[in-house]
N, C-alpha and C positions, 0 to 999 in steps of 0.2 A: 504494499500499499504506499503510495507517496504521500508526503508530509508537508505541511504548511505550519511553519512555527511562527506564532506571535509573541515577541517579546515587549512587555508592558501592557499585557493583556488587562490590567486593572483599569485601563482607560477605557471603560465599558461602552460609552457612547461611540468612540471611534473604532473599538472593536466591533460593535454591532454593525457600523457601515462597512468596514473592510471585509469582516468574516462573514457578515450576511450576505453581502455581494458574492462572495465565493459560493455559499450555498445556493444563491439564485443562478449560477452559471453551469450549464449542462457540461461544458468540457472539464469541470473541476470536481465533479461528483466522485466519491469513492476515496477521496482524500482524507488522510488525518489531519485534523486541526489541532495543533498542539499549543496549549495555553501556558504562558509563564508570566509570573509577577512576583516581586519580592513582598508584596502586600497580600497576606493569605486570603484575608476576607474579600478584598476586591476581585481576587483572582476566582474565588468561588462564585461571586455574584455573576461574574462574566460567563462563568461556565453555564451556571443556570440559565442566563439570559439566552445564550446561544443554544442550548438544548431546546428551549421554547421556540426559537426560530427555526430549528432543524425539524422539529415536529410540524409546525405550520406550513414549512415549505417543502414538506417531504423529500428533504435531501439526503442522500446516502453518505454524505460526510461523517465521520467519527469525531466527536468532540472529547478532547482529554486534556485535563489540567495536571500540570507538573510542578513539584515543588523543587525539582533538580534541574538547574539550567541546562546543563550538559545532557542530560537525558531528553530534555524537551527539544533540543538541537539534533540530537543523534539521528542521522539519516535524512535530515531535512532537504528537499529540493528547494524550497523557497523559505524566506526568513522576511518577517515584517517587523520592523522596529519602530517603537513608539513611547521610548521611555523619557522621563524627566528626572534628573538627578538632582535631589535636594528640594525638590517641590517649591511650593509657594513659601512655606514657613518650615527652615529658616532662610532658604538661599535667595529666592526672589526678593523677600523683604531687606535682606543684606545688600543684594545687587543695586536697591534703589536708595535705601535710606543713607547709606555711608557716603555715596557720591554727592547727595543733597547738602551734607555738611560743608562740602567744598564749593557749593554753587553750581553742582553739575546736575542738570535735570534731564529726565529721559521719558519716553513713552511706552516702549515695549521692551527694549533691553534683552533681546533674545538672539541677536544676529551679529552686529558688530557694536561699537561702542563699548563702555567700560562694563556694562552689564553682559554683553555677548561674549567679551573676552573671558569672563570669569565663569559663565556658564559653560564655555567650550573647556576650560581648565578643569573643571570638576566632572565633565562627561567623557572627555577623551580617554581617560585611564579605564573607565567602565567598558567603553566600546572596545578597547584593546583587549580586555578580558573576553568579551564576546569573540573576538576575532581568534583568540588562541583556542577556545573551545570550537569554532567552527572549522578551523584547519585541522583539528584532531577528529571530529566527528562527522562532518559534511562539508568537506573542503570544496566541492563542486556547487554549493548552493548560491542562488542568487538573492543578495540582500537589498530589501527594499527599504530604504531609510526615511522615515517620516520625522524624525527629531531634529529640532534646531539647536544649535546653528547650523544649517543645512549644509552649506559649502565646506565648512571646516571638517566636519565630521564625516561626509561622504569622502572627502579627500584623504583624510587620516585612515579610514577603513580600506580604501583602495592602496594607497601608498605605503602605509606601515603596517596595516593589519593584513595585507595580502588576501582580502576578500573582495569578490566580484560584486560591487556595489553600485546601485543607481539611487540618486537621491530624488524625492517626490514631493512636490509643493503644489497647493491649490492655485497660487497667483497666476500661473500661465493660463490655466483652465479658465478662469473666470474674468482675465484681463479684457479681453475684447467685448464679451456680452455685458459686463457690468459698465465699461465705458460708453458704449452705444446707447445702453438704456438709459443713462444718465443725460446724455445728449440729445435724447430722443431720436436716434437714428436706428435704422432697420439692420440688422445683421445677415439677413438672407442673402446668399450669394457672396458674401465678403470673404476674399482671401487675405490672409494675413501671415505675418513672419516675425518670430519672437526670438532673441538670443541675447545672451549677456551673462550675468551671474545671478545667483539665486536673490529673490527680493530686489535685485537691481537689473533684470533683464528689460530689453528694450522692444517696443513694437516698432520695428524697423520699417514695416510695410503694411498698408491696409487699403486694398483696392476692391472695386466691382465692376465687372464688366470692362476691365482694362482702365478704369478711371481712378487716379489716385485720390482717396477719401481725406488725406491729411489736411488739405486746405480747409475742408467744411469741419473737419473735427476742431482744428484750431480756432476757426471763427466762432464756433458755438462754446468752445472752452472759455474764450475771451469774453464771451457775453455773460457766462456763468459766474466769472470771477467778479462780476460788479456786485455780486450778493453772497453772503455767507453760505457755504456748503460744506459736505465732509470730504471733499476731495481737492481742497485748494492747494496743497502742497504739489501734488503731481501735476496738476494743471500749470502751476508756476514753472516747475521745472521743464514741462513741455514747451511752454511758451518762450522760455530762455534758452534751452538746449536744443529744441527742435523735435523732440520725440517723447512719447508717453511711457511711463515706466510700469512695471508689472505689478508691484508690491504696493500696498495701501499708503495713503498720505501719513497716518499716524507713524508707520514704520520709516518712511523715507524722510519725516523730519528730523530723525536723529542720524541718518547715514551721511548727512551733508553738513557743512559748516555754516549753512546760510539761515535757518529758521529758529533755533533755540539759543538765544544770546542774552545773556545778561544785560549788556549794553543796549539792547533793542527789544526791550520786553514787550512793546506793542506788537512785535510779529507774532506773538502767541495768539493773541485776539484776531490780528489781521487774517492770519492763514488758519484759524480755527483748529489749533494744535492741543490735543488732549494730553496734557502732561500727566504721568502717572496712570496711563491708561491700562497696562497690563496687570498691575496689583487690582485694579477695580474689577476686571474680568475675572481674575482668579478667585476673589472673595464671592463674585456673583456665581460663578461655576461651582463653588464649594456648597453654597447655599442652595443651588438649584438641585444639585445631586440628591440632597436630602429629600427633595419632594418627588424627584423623578425616580428614585431607585426602585420604589415599590412597583410602579408601572411597567419598569423594564424586567425586573427580576421576577415578580410573583405573578406576572402575566402568562398563563399557560397557552393562552391563544395569540401571543405576541407575533405580528406579521412584520417582514421587512420588504420594501421595495429596492430595487439595485440603485445605488447611489452613482454620482459621477466620479468617485474615487478612481484614481488610475489603476490600482493594485489588481483587481479581479480582472481587468481588461488587459493588463500586462500579462498575466498568467495565462489567460483564455488565448491570446495571440501565440504565445510560446507553445501551449499544449495543442492547439488546433492549426498552427500554422496560417492563421487567418491574419495579415498584417494590421497593425494598430499603430498610429502615431501619437507620440506623448512629448511633452515638454520634460526632457530629464536633466538631472545634475551628474555630470560625468567629467573626468579628467580631460583637460585640454590637449588632447593628443593632434595639434596642428588644426583644431577645428574653428578657433578664432584667433586669427593670425597676429592681431595686435594686443593679445592679452598673453601673460606669463604661461609657460608651458606647464609650470608648476601648480597653476591654479585649477580649481574645479569650476566648470562652466555650465551655464544652463542653455541647452541648445535643442532643436527638433531631434527627436529619435525614432527610428522605425524599429517595431518589436514583432518578430515572427518566430519561427522554430530555431533561428539561429541566435535569439536572445535579444538583447537591447544594442542596436547599432546607432551611434550618433552620427549626425549629417554634419558635413563640411559648411561653415558660415562664411569665412574670409575675414577681411578687415571689418570692425565696426565703424562707423563714423568716428573721427578722432576725438571730438569732445565726449562721446559716450564711452569710448575705451578709457579715457584719462578718468571719468568719474568712477568707473569700474576698479581701475588700479588704485585709487585711493582706499577702497574697501579691501581689495586683494592684499595689499601692503600688511594691513592688520590681521587679516586672516592667516599669511603666511608666517608672520612673526609668531601668532599665538600657536600655531602648530610647532614652530621651532621651540618655544618655550617648554610645550608639554613633552616633546620628544627629548630634548637636551636635559630637561630639569634646571635650566638656568634662570634665575630670577630676572636677570638684566633683559631677557628677551620678553618678559611680561611688560616691563617698562617700555621697551622699543614698540611692542604691539600697541600699547596705551598712546604714546607719544605720537605714533603715526595715525591713530583713529582721527577722522576730520573732525567730528564734534568735539570730542575730548580735548584735542590740542588747540582749538579755537577759542576754548574757554579757560583753560588752566596753564599755567606756567609749567615748565619741566619739573621743578621741584616739588610742586603740588602734586603733579601726576604720580611721581615716585611715591611721595607721602601717601596719597590715596591707595595706590596698589598694594604698599606694605599693609595698610590698614584692613583692606578687604582680604589679603591673605591670611592675616591673623585671625580676621573675624569668621573666614570660612572654616578655620581649624581642620578638622579631620576629614572634610569635604575634599580637600586638596591633598595631593602628596606634598612632600617637602621639596623646596625650591633653594638650591645652592646659589 
């Protein structure tokens, strides 16, 4: 029996989407679905929820929860990763509250920035532990990574973990539909191309019947900017740099040095930037789970409709050899020619029986490649810190981060990193 292993299965709502999709897919019937999580209670919750869906969907997949990670991975053909190391309390709270003491404000803090750096530093060792198990008990498995920071973790698993990994993010899937919906434009018959890095990939082309749609997109976006709305940062970036970006405005506000600035506090109001957005979401989700749990876990008639998540479509394409196109995070093996070869990039990929095959993009427009490189610099230095164990590289990563370096002096950045290292305690390895 072929096996799909889900690590972080206590993320019950996400597990429902991914594994409920699997059970709705004819080509994936008969698979064992192996569940693993370090939280035993949440693991059992997810197991019961999926057993309910198995019954209502009449799936022939076998659901099995494991308390031993290596046994959950043993013989797996596919692995889905959805972990969060350190959780909201204490680690997300630490990532936000200590930088505030230095006057450094954040919105999401899960990709780059000071929060993204430290989320990486506590997650990379755990991911490399996974890699050691995978190389021992399922070395040919395809690892589907949904955990942020996407670019760094996907890079580490491929480069240092020796695991065949593709990173998957929602932002490419929803980019054009959400943009066109907000601008009152029809997506029917629209062709588009997206490439860059995770959370900072670019809508390079959008056309219909051979007509470039960008002039109309920009005209409508400029009109929208006259009044407050939810996507003001991305529209401003598009109007200044020429292209729309995949990830949300609250994310991109902290990826660049232009929007969250102590000396320009009016920018927060002008661009409708939700500071401390991620902690609010965490609290809301924790509270929401209390009321949602019973309806998911104890409903023996629980049903599921296949979602738009990539995972089941990737597995289906490989198993059935029916091609499917995704936006995937992969190593830059000459794909985007004006970004570093050491970087993880987000490009169109073809999936079929051969697996995930990335496509060639070539040069990005120079201003877009330059913006990507500002984030890649921090990504690569964060990896260097994690692999070498050198504290100096943590400082380097932070000093190269666009938002952090625009707000703080080098001495303050070093002091902030030292305080965060101490506050994280055993969540981090020791750095020399």
